[in-house]
C-alpha positions in Angstrom: 14.9 2.5 11.6 12.0 0.0 11.4 11.4 -2.8 9.1 9.1 -2.3 6.1 7.6 -5.3 4.3 7.1 -3.2 1.1 9.4 -0.6 -0.5 8.6 2.8 -2.1 7.9 2.2 -5.8 6.3 -1.3 -5.3 3.1 -1.9 -7.2 0.4 -3.2 -4.9 -3.3 -4.0 -4.8 -5.9 -3.5 -2.0 -9.6 -3.6 -1.5 -11.3 -0.3 -0.7 -14.8 0.1 0.8 -17.0 -2.3 2.7 -18.6 -5.6 2.1 -21.1 -5.3 -0.7 -19.6 -2.1 -1.9 -15.9 -2.8 -2.3 -13.6 -2.2 -5.2 -10.1 -3.5 -5.9 -7.5 -0.7 -6.3 -4.1 -0.8 -7.8 -1.4 1.7 -7.0 2.3 2.5 -6.2 3.7 3.0 -2.7 4.9 6.5 -2.3 5.4 6.8 1.5 5.9 4.6 4.5 4.9 5.1 8.2 6.4 2.9 10.9 4.1 2.0 13.8 5.4 0.4 17.0 2.0 -1.0 18.2 0.2 -1.7 14.9 0.9 -2.7 11.4 2.9 -0.2 9.3 1.0 2.1 7.0 1.7 2.8 3.4 0.6 5.8 1.3 -0.6 4.5 -2.1 -1.2 6.6 -5.2 -3.9 4.8 -7.2 -4.6 4.8 -10.9 -7.1 7.6 -10.6 -4.5 9.9 -8.9 -6.0 9.7 -5.4 -4.0 8.9 -2.3 -4.8 6.3 0.3 -3.2 5.2 3.6 -3.4 1.4 3.8 -2.1 -1.0 6.5 0.2 -3.8 5.5 -2.2 -6.8 5.9 -4.6 -5.2 3.4 -1.9 -5.0 0.6 -1.0 -7.6 -2.0 2.3 -7.2 -3.8 2.0 -7.2 -7.6 5.5 -6.1 -8.6 8.6 -5.1 -6.7 10.5 -2.0 -7.6 13.7 -2.7 -9.5 16.7 -1.0 -7.9 19.5 -0.1 -10.2 
């Protein structure tokens, strides 16, 4: 199994869009996809209920999931 920088349930932030028309999004990681040749991908569910696949370098961790 591969190594994932973030865990399912972590709260993250990323920028969506292009320069001049970008928007910060906040969401929860709901799935992970391991890639051998590129950065791992994470499926994020955002505050508006939409899903986005985002690569690891584009994510900023806001809060880690508490395991218990």
